[in-house]
N, C-alpha and C positions, 0 to 999 in steps of 0.2 A: 413328488419328493421325500427326500432318505425321511424313512421311517421315522412319525414323532418320537418314538423311544429313545434312540437317536439322540443323544446330547451335545452333537456338532456343532461348530463356531468356523464361520467362515469371515476372514476378516483381511483390510487393506490400509494399510499406511501412506500418505502421500506429504509431501511437503510443496507446498505454495509462496510462492513471491510476492511482496505486498510491490504497489507501485505509487510513483508522487507525479500529479497530473502537472504537465506543463501547458497546455492549455487544458482550463479550469473546468470543470462539472459543477454547474452549481444551479438548482432549481430544475423542477421535473414538471412537465406538462399530462402525465398521467399519475397519482400519489402510487393506485396500487402497482401499477405493471413494473413504475417506477420508468417511465419515459424521459429521457430529459429535451431542456427546450436547447440545446445545443451540441454539436460532435465537442469531443476532448479528446486529446494525446497526453499519454505518458510515457514516465521510462519507469521501467521496472527494475529492482534494486536487487542485488545478487541476496540469493536468500540465507545463504552463510552467514550473512550479519541483520538482517531481516526478515521474521517469513513464518507462517504458521504451519503446522503438524499436525495433520489429522489421522486418527483412526476412526476405520469406518464398518464396523460389524453385524453379521443377522445369524441368527440364531432359534429354531423352532422354541426353543425354551425362554426367550425373551417373551413378555407380555406385554410390553407398550416401550415406543420409541423414547431414546432416553439421552440426553448429552451433559459431560463436563468439561466445560472451560477454564483451562489451566487448574485442575483438580478440582473445582466445587463444581455441584453441578447446578445447571441453568435449567430455568422451562423453554421449549420449541413449542409452545402451545401458539406463541404470536405468529403472524401474517407469514413473515418472511420465511421463518422458515417454512414455515406448514408449503409454501409455494412451490420452494426448492423441492423438496422432497416428493410432494403430489409430479409435476413436473420427471421430477426424474422415475420415481415409480411406474409413471406411464411410457416410459421410454426401455424400460428395463426389458429383457430375451435372457433366454434360455442361457442357463449354467449350469456346465457338467464340471467338476474337478474330479478327474479318474483317480487321482493322486489320495484324497480322502476321501474319495467314494460318498462324494455330494452332488446329488442335482436336484436344481430349482428349475420350475415350468417358467416362463412367466407369466401365469394365470399366480402361480404361487408366491410372489412380489408382491402382490395386493393385501396378502393377509401377517407376509413377515414383518417383524418390527424391526429395529436395526438401535445398536448403541452407536452414540458417537462421542470420542475425548480427542480435544483439539488444544493447542499449546503455542500460543505466539511465544516469540524469544525478542518480544521488544512490549513498552506498556501499550495496555489494551485501550481506546476512546481519549488515547489524548493528543489527535490530531495526526499519528502516526499511517493513518489507513491499516489498521489491525481488521475493519470490517469488512476490507476488500479479500486483504489475502484470506480472511475467514472462510466466505462466501464463496470464494472461486476454490479451495482447496475441499470444502466440502462436497462440493458440487461434482468437482475432480475426482476426488476420491469413491462418492456414491455411485458413477459414472463406471467405473472402473469392477468395484464392488459388482454391480448388475449388470454387467455385461454389456451397457448402453452406446449404440453405434453413432453415435454423433460426434462431429469433429469439433474441435477445439472454438470453431465460430460457433458452431448450433449453441454449445454447453457454454457459451459467454453468455446470451443470450436467458439462459435458464438462471446463472450465477446474478446474473442483471436485477432478477427478484428479491434478492437477496438481500444485496449492496450493489447501488449504481458502480461506483468503480470495481465493483470484484470482476465484472467483464472482462477489463483490463488485462487484469493478474493471472488469465490464462496462457499469456504470452510472453516470453522473456522481448528482452532488448526494448525495443519500441513499441505502442500499440496505441491503437486509435477507434472511440467508442463513437459509430456510425448512429447521432439519433436516431433515424428510420421514418417513417412514415406513415406504416402503417399500425390505424389505431390499438391492432392489435398486439404492438411490438415485436412478430415477427421478423420485421428487417433490423430493432435497435440491438444492433452485437457489435463486436473488436473485431477487430484482423489486425494480425501484424506489419507496421508498416517497416522497418528492419530488425534482423538478431540481435544480443549481446555483442555480437564480436564485430558487429558493422562499424561502431564507434570505440574500440575500446579501452582510448586513451583516458576518455575523460574519467574527473575521479569525483564521487559527490562523499561532501560533508552535513552531516545532520546536529544542528546543535540544538541537542533536547532542553529547552527551557524550561519545561513545565511536563511531568508526565500525568498533573492532576486531568482527570476527565474534566470537560470542557463544559464554562456555562448553557452554553445555547447549545444543543444539539444539532448537526447538520440535518438531521431532517425536519427540526422545527425551523430552524436557519431559513434552509429551502424554501420552505413551506411564504414564513411572513414577508420573504421578497420577493414571491412569484407573487405574492396579493398586492405589496403597496411598492416594489420598487421600477419605477419608469426609467432609470437607469440601466435595467438588469435587460427590460425589453429590444430597449438600443442597444445594448453588448449582442443578446442573442440573433436579432436580425440582420444589424449593421457590421458588426466590428468582428465577432465570433468567423464566421465563413472564410473574410480575407484573412485572418491570421494563421486558418486551420493549413492552407494553400500555400503560407509564407512559412509553416514551420514544416509540414512535409517537407518542402525541396528545403530547406538549413538542414533536416537530420537524412537527406538522403545525399546532398553534398558535404554534409561536415563542415557547416558555414557558419564557425563556434562564435562568431561576431553579432550574424541577425537571431541566430536560438537565444545565444544569452539574452538581447534587445527584447525578442517574443518571449521569454519565459519571465523574465522580472516584469513586464509590462504589464503583462497577464494579469500576476499576481496580483499586484498593486491594482488593475483594475475590478478582480475577482473580491477585495477587500472595501473598494471604494462602494462598492454595492451592497456588501452590507451596512457599510456605514448608512448607504442611501435606504436602507430597510426603517422600518415603522415597525417597532423603536428600533433605534438602532444597536449595531451587532458588533461588538469588537471581538475578537478573536486573535489580534497580537498583544503586546503589551510594549513596552519601555524597552526592554533586550533586544525585542524584534527589530525595533525601530534603530535603536544603536547599528545592529548589526546591517541593515541596508543602507543604513547612511555610509557603515566601514569599508563595504565593496564598492556604491557609488564609488564616495570618493577615489579609492584606490583604482577603479577603471575609469575613471576621469584621468587620474595623471598620467595611466598608462599609454591612455589616446584610441585606446581599444579594450574591448571587454575583457578578461579575463576570468571572472565568474559570473555566474548567474545567481540567483537567487528564487528562491518561490518558496511561499506557505500556505499549508493548507488551513481547515477549520480549525487555528490551533496555532498559539506561539509558535514553535517551533520552526525554525529556516532551515530549508533544505537547498547547501549550497554546491552548485557544479561547478567544480574548476576547469581550465578548458584540456590539462595535462596533469601528469604526477609531478611537477615541477611547481608547478603554481599551485597545487594542492597544497606541497612544503611550505609553502610561502603564507598561503589562505593561514593553516594551523598557525604558525609563527606568528602573526598578526589576533589570529583569535585568544589564542592561549595569553599573548598579552595583554589585551584589556580583560580578558573575560575568566583570569585564572580561578583554579581549585580555591576551594576552603585549605585553609594550611596544615590541616588532619586527612585531606584526601590522599588517595591511593593514586597514581596515577595512572594505575593500571587498570581501575575503574572511575576513568574521567577520560578516557579517552578509550573507547572501544571498538570491534569488527578490525578493518585493518591497519595494527599497529605499525607497520614498517616505517607509516608515513611518519611517523614519529620520527625515525631514526633520519629519513631523508631531511628533516625539519631539524635536527641539530640538539632535540630534546629527548634526552634519556633518566632523567630523573625529575622531578618537581622543584629543585634546587636550579636543574638548566631552564626553568622557566622563568625564574625572577631574575635570569641573566639576557633574557633575549632584549634583540636590537626596539624601539618603539617604532612604530609603523609611522611613517615621513608622513600618514594622512590624519593623524591626530596633532589636533591644537597643545590637548595640556598630557603631555606623556604620565603626568604625575598622577592622575583620575585612570583610577583601573574597576570592574565592577566583579570583583571577586566572588564567586559564588552565585551569580545572577544565570550561569547556563550550568545544569544539574549532569550534565557529562553530552559527549561527543561520541557521532558514530561515523566510523568512517572508510567509504562502501564504493560500487562501481555498480554499472549495470548487470543485470544478472539474467539467468535462463527463467524461462516457466518453468508448470508444474512437473514435477515427477512421483513415480510411485518408488519407496522405501520399499528397504530388505525387510522380513519378517522380524529381524530382532532392534526394529524400531517400533515397534506397533507399543500404543501407549497403553491397550485394555490386553488384558491376561486370556492367553488361546484359549485358555481353556473355559475360563468364566463367561468373557465377556466384559467382563467391569474394570474399571480402573487400578492400574497395576497398586 
C-alpha cells in the first residue's frame, strides 16, 4: 500500500437507476439473506429522471466507514449495509493507479475504511424504490473502487442483501430477479430480459400522491404478510410462476395488451395480499383508487389497454402508456382530474420529460383549466385539486454507469462531503 504518510484519497462516482416491478416481489423466505418467495420482473426507469448518484472513496487517513445520504450523515452499522460492505470487500482485488501512484493489495482492503456519499434525485422511502437504486449504486460503485471482477448478475446477488429490489437495478430495460433454490442464496440474482432500446416507445408517468415516508415499511409489511396471509402462499406457489412466463413472453413480443393486463392485475393482487395481512396494510389511498378507476374506464372504452398501472408499497401510481401519443392523452386526463393548486408552478408540477406537456397542448397553468373533460368521467365538475403532489414523465432507461470526476459528491482532497 502507498506509504501511510501519503494523504491520498481514491474515489469513484456511479449513477444507478431505480426500477418498478411489474410482477411484484412481496415476502421473504429468508429475512437475513433477503431471499424472496417468488420471482419478480421490473422495468428500469430513465436515470435522467429517477436515480441515485453515489461517490465511494478510500484513504489510509479514514479511521472508520462513514456515509452521508442527501447531505445528512447516517449510521451504516445496520446488518444490510454491513452485509454489502463485507461481501464486496471479500471480493476486492489489487488496485494499481499509476497516475496517482497508489497501490492497494487485496489484503490492504481488509483494513482500509471507506467514505460514501449518496444522493437521490427523488423522495426517499416514499414508495419510489429509493432503497433499490441506493443499494445497487453502493454495490456497483464499491465494486469499481475495489476492482471487483464479478459480473452484474453476481453483483446483483450482493445488492440483494441490502434491499431485495436492488438486484434488479443492476440492469437497464427489463430485469428478472430469479428467486433461486439454494439456501445460501447463491442462485438468487437478477438477469436482464431485454435492454432499454427493446421497447422504447413506452412512456411512464408517475403520479406522486405523497412523498411522505410510508406508515408500514416494506420490511415490516412483508414479515407480517408471510406470517399471516394464506393468499400470499397461493400467490407465490400458484399464480406468480405462470404470470412470470406470460410476462416474459409479453415483453419479448412487445405485446402491450398482455403486458398491461398482467401488470395491473399483479399490482392489484399484491395490494389484496396486503389487505389479507393481519393487521391489514393500506398502501393505496383514495387518490390511488381514483387513478385506477380512470385508467380502467379508459381502457374499457377503447376496447384494448392503453395504459397499465402499478403501485408499489405506497400510494404513488406508476402508469405505463403504450406510446407517446397515448401518454399525451393520459397527461391531459390526469391534469384535468388532478389539477395543481392555484399557486403551483407548472415547471415543478410536471417533472422529467416535459416535452410530453407540449404534445398534450399544455404550456401554462391556464391551459390546464381549458382541457376537455375526459369522456370516462361522470361528473366533470368534480376535480381533485392538489391531491397529486406532482407528476414525473419518464421512460425505460439504462443500467448503472461510472460518472466523470466532476460528478464526485466528496471532496477529492479530504474525502468529506463538498
